[in-house]
DSSP file (Angstrom, degrees, kcal/mol; ACC not computed):
  #  RESIDUE AA STRUCTURE BP1 BP2  ACC     N-H-->O    O-->H-N    N-H-->O    O-->H-N    TCO  KAPPA ALPHA  PHI   PSI    X-CA   Y-CA   Z-CA
    1    1 A M              0   0    0      0, 0.0    11,-1.6     0, 0.0     2,-0.4   0.000 360.0 360.0 360.0 141.4   -3.9   -8.2  -12.4
    2    2 A S  E     -A   11   0A   0      9,-0.2     2,-0.5     2,-0.0     9,-0.2  -0.933 360.0-159.6-120.1 144.1   -5.7   -4.8  -12.3
    3    3 A V  E     -A   10   0A   0      7,-1.5     7,-1.9    -2,-0.4     2,-0.5  -0.988  19.8-170.9-118.3 118.6   -8.6   -3.7  -10.3
    4    4 A N  E     +A    9   0A   0     -2,-0.5     2,-0.3     5,-0.2     5,-0.2  -0.944  22.2 135.2-119.5 126.4  -10.1   -0.6  -11.8
    5    5 A A  E >   -A    8   0A   0      3,-2.0     3,-3.1    -2,-0.5    -2,-0.1  -0.913  53.6 -75.9-161.0 138.1  -12.8    1.6  -10.3
    6    6 A L  T 3  S+     0   0    0      1,-0.3    20,-0.1    -2,-0.3     3,-0.0  -0.593 112.9  19.6 -77.5 142.4  -13.1    5.4  -10.1
    7    7 A P  T 3  S+     0   0    0      0, 0.0    20,-1.8     0, 0.0     2,-0.3  -0.697 125.6  50.2 -96.0  41.0  -11.6    7.2   -8.3
    8    8 A I  E <   -AB   5  26A   0     -3,-3.1    -3,-2.0    18,-0.2     2,-0.3  -0.981  52.2-175.1-139.6 151.1   -8.9    4.5   -7.7
    9    9 A D  E     -AB   4  25A   0     16,-2.2    16,-2.6    -2,-0.3     2,-0.3  -0.992   7.9-179.6-143.8 137.2   -6.8    2.3   -9.9
   10   10 A T  E     +AB   3  24A   0     -7,-1.9    -7,-1.5    -2,-0.3     2,-0.3  -0.970   7.1 176.9-133.9 151.2   -4.4   -0.5   -8.8
   11   11 A D  E     -AB   2  23A   0     12,-1.7    12,-2.9    -2,-0.3     2,-0.4  -0.949  15.8-148.6-151.6 142.6   -2.1   -2.9  -10.5
   12   12 A C  E     - B   0  22A   0    -11,-1.6     2,-0.4    -2,-0.3    10,-0.2  -0.910  11.4-170.6-114.6 133.1    0.3   -5.4   -9.0
   13   13 A E  E     - B   0  21A   0      8,-2.7     8,-3.0    -2,-0.4     2,-0.5  -0.982  21.8-129.8-125.4 131.7    3.6   -6.5  -10.7
   14   14 A E  E     - B   0  20A   0     -2,-0.4     6,-0.2     6,-0.2     3,-0.1  -0.687  18.8-174.0 -79.9 127.6    5.8   -9.3   -9.6
   15   15 A L  E     -     0   0A   0      4,-3.0     5,-0.2    -2,-0.5    -1,-0.1   0.586  46.0-105.2 -96.1 -13.8    9.4   -8.1   -9.3
   16   16 A G  E >  S+ B   0  19A   0      3,-1.1     3,-1.6     0, 0.0    -1,-0.2  -0.131  92.9  55.2 104.5 156.6   10.9  -11.6   -8.6
   17   17 A E  T 3  S-     0   0    0      1,-0.3     3,-0.1    -2,-0.1    32,-0.0   0.831 132.7 -51.8  53.0  39.7   12.2  -13.3   -5.6
   18   18 A G  T 3  S+     0   0    0      1,-0.3    31,-3.5    31,-0.1    32,-2.2   0.551 107.6 126.5  80.6   7.9    9.0  -12.7   -3.5
   19   19 A A  E <   -Bc  16  50A   0     -3,-1.6    -4,-3.0    30,-0.2    -3,-1.1  -0.819  34.9-175.4-103.3 140.2    8.9   -9.0   -4.2
   20   20 A F  E     -Bc  14  51A   0     30,-2.5    32,-3.0    -2,-0.4     2,-0.5  -0.962  17.9-146.8-131.8 149.0    5.8   -7.2   -5.6
   21   21 A L  E     -Bc  13  52A   0     -8,-3.0    -8,-2.7    -2,-0.3     2,-0.7  -0.971  12.5-167.9-116.3 116.5    5.1   -3.7   -6.7
   22   22 A L  E     -Bc  12  53A   0     30,-3.3    32,-2.1    -2,-0.5     2,-0.5  -0.916   8.3-157.6-105.1 112.0    1.5   -2.5   -6.1
   23   23 A R  E     -Bc  11  54A   0    -12,-2.9   -12,-1.7    -2,-0.7     2,-0.4  -0.771   9.1-170.4 -90.2 130.5    0.9    0.8   -7.9
   24   24 A V  E     -B   10   0A   0     30,-2.5    33,-0.6    -2,-0.5     2,-0.4  -0.984   4.9-178.7-123.2 131.1   -2.0    2.8   -6.5
   25   25 A R  E     +Bc   9  57A   0    -16,-2.6   -16,-2.2    -2,-0.4     2,-0.4  -0.995  48.3  14.9-130.3 134.4   -3.5    5.8   -8.2
   26   26 A G  E    S-Bc   8  58A   0     31,-2.5    33,-2.0    -2,-0.4    34,-0.9  -0.858 100.7 -18.1 114.2-144.9   -6.3    8.1   -7.0
   27   27 A E  E     - c   0  60A   0    -20,-1.8     2,-0.7    -2,-0.4    34,-0.2  -0.877  43.8-156.3-110.6 133.6   -7.9    8.4   -3.6
   28   28 A I  E     + c   0  61A   0     32,-3.1    34,-2.0    -2,-0.4    37,-0.3  -0.924  41.7 128.5-109.6 109.2   -7.7    5.9   -0.8
   29   29 A D  S  > S-     0   0    0     -2,-0.7     4,-2.5    32,-0.2     3,-0.3  -0.725  74.7 -65.6-143.2-169.1  -10.7    6.3    1.5
   30   30 A M  T  4 S+     0   0    0      1,-0.2    -2,-0.0    -2,-0.2     0, 0.0   0.847 130.9  46.0 -56.2 -36.9  -13.5    4.4    3.2
   31   31 A A  T  4 S+     0   0    0      1,-0.2    -1,-0.2     2,-0.1     4,-0.2   0.827 121.3  34.4 -77.9 -31.8  -15.1    3.6   -0.2
   32   32 A T  T >> S+     0   0    0     -3,-0.3     4,-1.5     1,-0.1     3,-1.0   0.605  91.3  88.4-103.2 -12.7  -11.9    2.6   -2.1
   33   33 A T  H 3X S+     0   0    0     -4,-2.5     4,-2.8     1,-0.3     5,-0.2   0.875  83.3  60.1 -54.7 -40.4   -9.9    0.8    0.7
   34   34 A P  H 3> S+     0   0    0      0, 0.0     4,-2.1     0, 0.0    -1,-0.3   0.849 103.6  51.8 -58.6 -31.3  -11.6   -2.5   -0.1
   35   35 A L  H <> S+     0   0    0     -3,-1.0     4,-1.8     2,-0.2    -2,-0.2   0.892 110.7  46.9 -70.4 -39.1  -10.2   -2.4   -3.6
   36   36 A V  H  X S+     0   0    0     -4,-1.5     4,-2.5     2,-0.2    -1,-0.2   0.907 111.7  52.1 -66.7 -41.1   -6.7   -1.7   -2.3
   37   37 A E  H  X S+     0   0    0     -4,-2.8     4,-2.8     1,-0.2    -2,-0.2   0.896 106.8  52.9 -61.4 -40.6   -7.1   -4.5    0.2
   38   38 A R  H  X S+     0   0    0     -4,-2.1     4,-1.8    -5,-0.2    -1,-0.2   0.916 110.5  47.2 -61.5 -42.9   -8.1   -6.9   -2.6
   39   39 A A  H  X S+     0   0    0     -4,-1.8     4,-1.6     2,-0.2    -2,-0.2   0.897 112.2  49.9 -65.7 -40.5   -5.0   -6.0   -4.6
   40   40 A L  H  X S+     0   0    0     -4,-2.5     4,-2.7     1,-0.2     5,-0.2   0.901 107.1  55.5 -64.1 -40.4   -2.8   -6.5   -1.4
   41   41 A E  H  X S+     0   0    0     -4,-2.8     4,-3.1     1,-0.2     5,-0.2   0.903 104.9  52.9 -58.3 -41.9   -4.4   -9.9   -0.8
   42   42 A E  H  X S+     0   0    0     -4,-1.8     4,-0.9     1,-0.2    -1,-0.2   0.901 110.7  47.1 -62.3 -40.2   -3.4  -11.0   -4.3
   43   43 A C  H  <>S+     0   0    0     -4,-1.6     5,-0.9     2,-0.2     3,-0.5   0.942 115.1  45.0 -64.5 -47.2    0.2  -10.0   -3.6
   44   44 A I  H ><5S+     0   0    0     -4,-2.7     3,-1.6     1,-0.2     4,-0.4   0.882 108.9  55.7 -67.5 -39.0    0.2  -11.7   -0.2
   45   45 A E  H 3<5S+     0   0    0     -4,-3.1    -1,-0.2     1,-0.3    -2,-0.2   0.743  97.6  65.2 -65.3 -21.6   -1.5  -14.9   -1.6
   46   46 A S  T 3<5S-     0   0    0     -4,-0.9    -1,-0.3    -3,-0.5    -2,-0.2   0.177 125.5-103.6 -84.5  18.5    1.3  -15.0   -4.1
   47   47 A E  T < 5 -     0   0    0     -3,-1.6    -3,-0.2     1,-0.2    -2,-0.2   0.890  54.2-173.0  61.8  43.9    3.7  -15.6   -1.2
   48   48 A A      < -     0   0    0     -5,-0.9   -29,-0.2    -4,-0.4    -1,-0.2  -0.430  22.1-177.9 -67.6 139.5    5.1  -12.1   -1.2
   49   49 A V  S    S+     0   0    0    -31,-3.5    33,-2.1     1,-0.4     2,-0.4   0.675  77.5  25.4-102.5 -33.2    8.0  -11.4    1.1
   50   50 A Q  E     -cd  19  82A   0    -32,-2.2   -30,-2.5    31,-0.2     2,-0.5  -0.994  65.5-171.1-138.5 127.8    8.2   -7.8    0.2
   51   51 A V  E     -cd  20  83A   0     31,-2.5    33,-2.9    -2,-0.4     2,-0.6  -0.978   6.1-162.1-122.2 122.0    5.5   -5.5   -1.1
   52   52 A F  E     -cd  21  84A   0    -32,-3.0   -30,-3.3    -2,-0.5     2,-0.9  -0.908   7.3-156.5 -98.8 122.5    6.3   -2.0   -2.3
   53   53 A V  E     -cd  22  85A   0     31,-3.1    33,-2.7    -2,-0.6     2,-0.5  -0.863  10.3-152.4-102.1 102.2    3.1    0.2   -2.5
   54   54 A E  E     +cd  23  86A   0    -32,-2.1   -30,-2.5    -2,-0.9    33,-0.2  -0.643  23.5 168.4 -80.1 118.8    3.9    2.9   -5.0
   55   55 A M  E >   +     0   0A   0     31,-2.8    34,-1.6    -2,-0.5     3,-1.5  -0.010  32.0 120.8-126.2  28.4    1.9    5.9   -4.1
   56   56 A S  E 3  S+     0   0A   0      1,-0.3    34,-0.2    32,-0.3    -1,-0.1   0.762  84.9  43.9 -66.4 -22.8    3.2    8.8   -6.2
   57   57 A E  E 3  S+c   25   0A   0    -33,-0.6   -31,-2.5    -3,-0.2     2,-0.7   0.130  81.6 117.1-109.6  20.4   -0.2    9.3   -7.8
   58   58 A V  E <   -c   26   0A   0     -3,-1.5    34,-0.4   -33,-0.3    33,-0.3  -0.804  38.9-177.4 -87.6 118.8   -2.3    9.0   -4.6
   59   59 A T  E     +     0   0A   0    -33,-2.0     2,-0.3    -2,-0.7   -32,-0.2   0.571  65.5  15.0 -94.5 -10.9   -4.0   12.3   -4.1
   60   60 A F  E     -c   27   0A   0    -34,-0.9   -32,-3.1     2,-0.0     2,-0.3  -0.954  54.4-179.5-162.1 139.8   -5.8   11.5   -0.8
   61   61 A I  E     -c   28   0A   0     -2,-0.3   -32,-0.2   -34,-0.2     2,-0.1  -0.965  12.6-164.6-142.7 130.0   -5.6    8.9    2.0
   62   62 A D     >  -     0   0    0    -34,-2.0     4,-2.4    -2,-0.3     5,-0.2  -0.409  42.6 -87.2-103.1-176.7   -7.8    8.9    5.0
   63   63 A A  H  > S+     0   0    0      1,-0.2     4,-2.7     2,-0.2     5,-0.2   0.832 124.8  57.1 -61.3 -34.2   -7.5    7.0    8.3
   64   64 A T  H  > S+     0   0    0      2,-0.2     4,-2.1     1,-0.2    -1,-0.2   0.939 110.5  42.9 -62.9 -47.1   -9.3    4.0    6.9
   65   65 A G  H  > S+     0   0    0    -37,-0.3     4,-2.4     2,-0.2    -2,-0.2   0.908 115.1  49.2 -65.4 -42.9   -6.8    3.6    4.2
   66   66 A L  H  X S+     0   0    0     -4,-2.4     4,-2.5     1,-0.2    -2,-0.2   0.918 111.2  49.4 -62.9 -44.6   -3.8    4.3    6.4
   67   67 A R  H  X S+     0   0    0     -4,-2.7     4,-2.6     2,-0.2    -1,-0.2   0.901 111.0  50.6 -62.1 -41.2   -5.1    1.8    9.0
   68   68 A S  H  X S+     0   0    0     -4,-2.1     4,-2.5     2,-0.2     5,-0.2   0.939 111.3  46.5 -64.2 -47.4   -5.6   -0.9    6.3
   69   69 A L  H  X S+     0   0    0     -4,-2.4     4,-2.4     1,-0.2    -1,-0.2   0.910 113.3  50.3 -60.6 -41.5   -2.1   -0.4    4.9
   70   70 A N  H  X S+     0   0    0     -4,-2.5     4,-2.5     2,-0.2    -2,-0.2   0.914 109.6  50.8 -62.8 -42.7   -0.6   -0.5    8.4
   71   71 A D  H  X S+     0   0    0     -4,-2.6     4,-2.4     2,-0.2    -2,-0.2   0.909 111.4  47.2 -62.2 -42.6   -2.6   -3.7    9.2
   72   72 A Y  H  X S+     0   0    0     -4,-2.5     4,-2.6     2,-0.2    -1,-0.2   0.882 110.6  53.3 -67.0 -36.5   -1.3   -5.4    6.0
   73   73 A G  H  X S+     0   0    0     -4,-2.4     4,-2.5    -5,-0.2    -2,-0.2   0.914 109.9  47.5 -61.3 -42.8    2.2   -4.2    6.9
   74   74 A E  H  X S+     0   0    0     -4,-2.5     4,-2.8     2,-0.2    -2,-0.2   0.909 110.8  52.3 -62.9 -42.7    1.9   -5.8   10.4
   75   75 A R  H  X S+     0   0    0     -4,-2.4     4,-1.1     1,-0.2    -2,-0.2   0.923 112.3  44.2 -61.6 -45.8    0.6   -9.0    8.8
   76   76 A L  H  <>S+     0   0    0     -4,-2.6     5,-3.6     2,-0.2     3,-0.4   0.906 112.4  52.9 -65.5 -40.8    3.5   -9.2    6.4
   77   77 A H  H ><5S+     0   0    0     -4,-2.5     3,-1.7     1,-0.2    -2,-0.2   0.918 106.6  52.3 -59.6 -44.8    6.0   -8.4    9.2
   78   78 A D  H 3<5S+     0   0    0     -4,-2.8    -1,-0.2     1,-0.3    -2,-0.2   0.777 109.4  50.7 -63.2 -26.0    4.6  -11.2   11.4
   79   79 A A  T 3<5S-     0   0    0     -4,-1.1    -1,-0.3    -3,-0.4    -2,-0.2   0.330 128.4 -97.7 -93.5   6.7    5.1  -13.6    8.5
   80   80 A G  T < 5S+     0   0    0     -3,-1.7    -3,-0.2     1,-0.3    -2,-0.1   0.592  92.7  97.6  90.9  11.2    8.7  -12.4    8.1
   81   81 A G      < -     0   0    0     -5,-3.6     2,-0.3    -6,-0.2    -1,-0.3  -0.364  59.1-131.7-114.5-164.4    8.1  -10.0    5.2
   82   82 A E  E     -d   50   0A   0    -33,-2.1   -31,-2.5    -2,-0.1     2,-0.5  -0.996   4.7-147.8-154.2 151.7    7.6   -6.2    4.9
   83   83 A L  E     -d   51   0A   0     -2,-0.3    23,-0.6   -33,-0.2     2,-0.4  -0.988  23.9-173.6-118.0 126.4    5.4   -3.7    3.3
   84   84 A L  E     -de  52 106A   0    -33,-2.9   -31,-3.1    -2,-0.5     2,-0.5  -0.956  24.3-127.7-124.1 140.0    7.0   -0.4    2.2
   85   85 A V  E     -de  53 107A   0     21,-3.0    23,-3.4    -2,-0.4     2,-0.5  -0.742  29.6-157.0 -82.9 128.3    5.5    2.8    0.8
   86   86 A S  E     -d   54   0A   0    -33,-2.7   -31,-2.8    -2,-0.5   -30,-0.2  -0.921  61.2 -14.9-113.6 132.8    7.3    3.7   -2.3
   87   87 A R  S    S-     0   0    0     -2,-0.5    -1,-0.2    21,-0.4    22,-0.0   0.895  79.6-158.2  48.2  56.4    7.5    7.2   -3.8
   88   88 A P        -     0   0    0      0, 0.0   -32,-0.3     0, 0.0    -1,-0.1  -0.358  15.2-118.0 -66.1 142.1    4.6    8.7   -1.7
   89   89 A S     >  -     0   0    0    -34,-1.6     4,-2.9   -31,-0.2     5,-0.2  -0.244  34.9-100.8 -65.2 166.8    2.9   11.8   -3.0
   90   90 A W  H  > S+     0   0    0      1,-0.2     4,-2.2     2,-0.2     5,-0.1   0.851 125.2  55.3 -62.8 -31.6    3.2   14.9   -0.8
   91   91 A Q  H  > S+     0   0    0    -33,-0.3     4,-1.9     2,-0.2    -1,-0.2   0.934 111.6  42.2 -65.5 -45.4   -0.3   14.2    0.5
   92   92 A V  H  > S+     0   0    0    -34,-0.4     4,-2.6   -37,-0.2     5,-0.2   0.923 113.0  53.3 -66.8 -44.3    0.6   10.7    1.6
   93   93 A R  H  X S+     0   0    0     -4,-2.9     4,-2.2     1,-0.2    -1,-0.2   0.905 108.5  50.7 -57.5 -42.0    4.0   11.8    3.0
   94   94 A R  H  X S+     0   0    0     -4,-2.2     4,-2.3    -5,-0.2    -1,-0.2   0.917 110.1  48.5 -63.7 -44.2    2.2   14.4    5.2
   95   95 A V  H  X S+     0   0    0     -4,-1.9     4,-2.3     1,-0.2    -1,-0.2   0.909 111.2  50.9 -63.4 -41.6   -0.3   11.9    6.5
   96   96 A L  H  < S+     0   0    0     -4,-2.6     4,-0.3     1,-0.2    -1,-0.2   0.882 109.8  50.6 -63.2 -38.0    2.5    9.4    7.4
   97   97 A E  H >< S+     0   0    0     -4,-2.2     3,-0.8    -5,-0.2    -2,-0.2   0.921 112.7  45.5 -64.6 -43.5    4.4   12.2    9.2
   98   98 A V  H 3< S+     0   0    0     -4,-2.3     3,-0.4     1,-0.2    -2,-0.2   0.870 119.3  41.2 -67.4 -37.2    1.3   13.1   11.2
   99   99 A A  T >X S+     0   0    0     -4,-2.3     3,-1.7     1,-0.2     4,-1.1   0.267  77.0 117.2 -95.5  11.5    0.5    9.5   12.1
  100  100 A H  T <4 S+     0   0    0     -3,-0.8    -1,-0.2    -4,-0.3     3,-0.2   0.771  73.2  54.9 -56.8 -28.7    4.1    8.3   12.7
  101  101 A D  T 34 S+     0   0    0     -3,-0.4    -1,-0.3     1,-0.2    -2,-0.1   0.784 118.4  33.2 -73.4 -26.1    3.4    7.5   16.4
  102  102 A K  T <4 S+     0   0    0     -3,-1.7     2,-0.4     1,-0.1    -2,-0.2   0.399 111.5  69.9-108.8   0.6    0.5    5.2   15.5
  103  103 A C     <  -     0   0    0     -4,-1.1   -36,-0.1    -3,-0.2    -1,-0.1  -0.972  51.8-166.7-129.2 132.4    1.7    3.8   12.2
  104  104 A R        +     0   0    0     -2,-0.4    -1,-0.1     2,-0.1    -4,-0.1   0.381  48.1 128.6 -95.8   3.0    4.6    1.4   11.5
  105  105 A L        -     0   0    0    -39,-0.1     2,-0.3   -21,-0.1   -21,-0.1  -0.338  43.1-157.2 -63.7 138.7    4.6    2.0    7.7
  106  106 A R  E     -e   84   0A   0    -23,-0.6   -21,-3.0    -2,-0.0     2,-0.5  -0.875  15.0-123.1-116.3 150.6    8.1    2.8    6.4
  107  107 A I  E     -e   85   0A   0     -2,-0.3   -21,-0.2   -23,-0.2     2,-0.1  -0.799  31.6-120.5 -91.8 130.6    9.0    4.7    3.2
  108  108 A A        -     0   0    0    -23,-3.4   -21,-0.4    -2,-0.5     2,-0.3  -0.414  24.0-118.3 -69.4 142.4   11.3    2.7    0.9
  109  109 A E              0   0    0      1,-0.1    -1,-0.1    -2,-0.1   -23,-0.0  -0.629 360.0 360.0 -78.7 140.4   14.6    4.2    0.1
  110  110 A E              0   0    0     -2,-0.3    -1,-0.1   -24,-0.0    -2,-0.0   0.463 360.0 360.0 -81.0 360.0   15.0    5.0   -3.6
């Protein structure tokens, strides 16, 4: 399933065995975070154990987007799963570095 709206695009792919890959492209901010949340909900409702959020084409992420991803990561963790950031753009990587004390998101190893 895809959710398309400018300036963001998402699509979720089932990888098998409870793993999902959510590709996010564009900007994650106050206006677009609900679209990312909707895509994450679809993954989690599909009984995901592991969600990789591929962010190589994310050009901006604000505190709202970061908090939302962190909250979904906590939710999956509490249910015995995990949410991992995959291939973060340099912008996303920088925000994760700055927020590392307040954010539990981990970057997936390639």
